[in-house]
C-alpha positions, 0 to 999 in steps of 0.5 A: 498641579505644579506651577507651569503645567505638565512638563513630562515629555516623551521618554528618551527625549523623542518629541511628538513632532519627531514621532509623527514624522517617523510614523509618516515615514514608516507609513510611506515605506509600507505603502511602497512595499505594498505596491511592490508586493502587489506587482510581484507574482508567485507561482506554485506547482502541484501534482508533480508539476502537472498544474502550475498556478500564478498569483499576484500580490493582490491575491488574484490568480493571473495564470493557470497552466494544466499539463494535458496529461493531467486531464483525465475525464474519469478523474476530474476530482484529482485535477480539481484538487491539484488546481486548488493545491497549486493556487493555495500554495501560491497564495501562501508564498505571497502571504509569507513574503508580505509578512517577511517584508512587514517584519523587516520594516517594523523590526519584528514589532507586531503593530496589530493593524496600526497602519 
């Protein structure tokens, strides 16, 4: 080893303390975005608006509206399918917004669960 030890340093002149500070800032921003996401609601409709499902950013179903005209005792399966479709679409909307927010925060860089 050369006299005086390793003097490599970080590429681009960024030292470890600055890198840690930036990582902490990003982590705080991610936490803020997560809290905002959890407070939002996402509504989707199915069956031509006969069923509307609302979920929050925590993936909890918080409201379900069923038009009385959609209730056909002879075809309960269709109503069940509409409920499932509306809930799933609302969940997809919540996931899409969360992914979009994460992409904006990381500049499109996939951190693979780093935070």
